[in-house]
Residue frames as qw, qx, qy, qz and C-alpha x, y, z in Angstrom:
[[0.000, 0.890, 0.456, 0.000, 0.00, 0.00, 0.00],
 [0.441, 0.057, 0.038, 0.895, 1.19, 3.52, -0.78],
 [0.017, -0.907, -0.411, 0.087, 0.03, 7.05, 0.05],
 [0.437, 0.360, 0.024, 0.824, 1.30, 10.49, -0.93],
 [0.296, -0.788, -0.393, 0.370, 1.28, 13.35, 1.58],
 [0.331, 0.670, 0.093, 0.658, 1.60, 16.94, 0.31],
 [0.555, -0.595, -0.331, 0.478, 3.38, 18.97, 3.02],
 [0.198, 0.860, 0.031, 0.470, 3.81, 22.72, 3.34],
 [0.419, -0.879, 0.177, -0.144, 6.56, 24.32, 5.42],
 [0.875, -0.219, 0.213, 0.377, 9.55, 22.06, 4.82],
 [0.247, 0.956, -0.147, -0.061, 12.52, 24.28, 3.96],
 [0.059, 0.729, -0.680, 0.047, 15.70, 22.34, 4.71],
 [0.588, 0.176, -0.789, -0.015, 17.25, 18.91, 5.08],
 [0.048, -0.077, 0.766, -0.636, 16.57, 19.02, 8.83],
 [0.621, 0.132, 0.167, -0.754, 12.82, 19.34, 8.08],
 [0.723, 0.266, -0.541, -0.336, 13.05, 16.43, 5.67],
 [0.354, 0.191, -0.863, 0.306, 14.79, 14.26, 8.27],
 [0.294, -0.022, 0.594, -0.749, 12.25, 15.11, 10.97],
 [0.745, 0.190, -0.045, -0.638, 9.34, 14.09, 8.72],
 [0.654, 0.293, -0.688, -0.114, 11.11, 10.93, 7.56],
 [0.168, 0.174, -0.848, 0.473, 11.90, 9.86, 11.12],
 [0.471, 0.036, 0.437, -0.766, 8.37, 10.55, 12.39],
 [0.801, 0.236, -0.220, -0.505, 6.84, 8.47, 9.60],
 [0.530, 0.299, -0.787, 0.102, 9.42, 5.72, 10.13],
 [0.155, -0.164, 0.742, -0.632, 8.38, 5.61, 13.79],
 [0.727, 0.142, 0.198, -0.642, 4.94, 4.56, 12.52],
 [0.679, -0.055, 0.724, 0.108, 6.59, 1.60, 10.80],
 [0.634, 0.734, 0.222, -0.100, 6.49, 3.16, 7.35],
 [0.596, -0.023, 0.331, 0.732, 9.08, 3.51, 4.64],
 [0.162, 0.909, 0.252, -0.290, 9.02, 7.18, 3.66],
 [0.550, 0.196, 0.294, 0.757, 10.53, 8.89, 0.64],
 [0.044, -0.882, -0.290, 0.368, 10.39, 12.62, 1.34],
 [0.530, 0.362, 0.252, 0.724, 11.31, 15.14, -1.35],
 [0.231, -0.520, -0.260, 0.780, 12.03, 18.66, -0.25],
 [0.005, 0.104, -0.345, -0.933, 11.55, 20.61, -3.52],
 [0.336, -0.311, -0.691, -0.559, 8.12, 19.04, -4.12],
 [0.368, -0.257, 0.450, -0.772, 7.06, 19.02, -0.48],
 [0.852, -0.019, -0.290, -0.436, 5.89, 15.45, -0.83],
 [0.304, -0.370, 0.853, -0.207, 6.25, 12.35, 1.32],
 [0.769, 0.091, -0.489, -0.402, 5.44, 9.02, -0.28],
 [0.431, -0.389, 0.724, -0.372, 4.86, 6.40, 2.40],
 [0.714, 0.125, -0.619, -0.304, 4.72, 2.65, 1.90],
 [0.177, -0.275, 0.840, -0.432, 3.93, -0.17, 4.23],
 [0.234, -0.225, -0.932, -0.159, 1.72, -3.14, 4.92],
 [0.250, -0.694, -0.650, 0.184, -0.30, -1.30, 7.59],
 [0.163, 0.308, 0.028, 0.937, -0.52, 2.37, 6.72],
 [0.008, -0.426, -0.643, 0.636, -2.45, 4.24, 9.43],
 [0.235, 0.788, 0.560, 0.097, -5.54, 6.20, 8.48],
 [0.343, 0.650, 0.110, 0.669, -5.19, 9.72, 7.11],
 [0.396, -0.879, -0.040, -0.261, -5.87, 11.37, 10.48],
 [0.812, -0.477, 0.131, 0.310, -2.88, 9.62, 12.06],
 [0.661, 0.268, 0.208, 0.669, -0.63, 10.59, 9.14],
 [0.054, 0.811, 0.153, 0.562, -1.87, 14.20, 9.27],
 [0.574, -0.814, 0.005, -0.089, -1.45, 14.46, 13.05],
 [0.849, -0.227, 0.120, 0.462, 2.05, 12.94, 12.90],
 [0.505, 0.390, 0.183, 0.748, 3.26, 15.50, 10.35],
 [0.116, -0.813, -0.165, -0.547, 1.38, 18.47, 11.79],
 [0.713, -0.681, -0.093, 0.135, 2.69, 17.74, 15.30],
 [0.710, -0.065, 0.110, 0.693, 6.12, 18.57, 13.84],
 [0.061, -0.656, -0.070, 0.749, 4.89, 22.06, 12.89],
 [0.038, -0.090, 0.652, 0.752, 4.18, 21.46, 9.19],
 [0.599, 0.302, 0.220, -0.709, 0.89, 21.75, 7.33],
 [0.368, 0.111, 0.888, 0.251, -0.58, 18.79, 5.47],
 [0.322, 0.302, -0.205, -0.874, -2.25, 20.05, 2.31],
 [0.813, 0.196, -0.239, -0.493, -3.43, 16.74, 0.90],
 [0.398, -0.285, 0.871, -0.032, -3.23, 12.99, 1.40],
 [0.796, 0.339, -0.107, -0.491, -4.00, 10.64, -1.45]]
């Protein structure tokens, strides 16, 4: 299973690492791209969109879309 999260507010490699680590803590493989502001997550048990949104927004970023 795969989902794409559109994230606003990531500006540097530190931001990218924080998002990657937070999503990895959920047991997900995350490919985060800074220029596009996108995180593509993959895993067997992807949490629902609310959990993904809360995880990213708790870091201080805005989630624009999850699909």
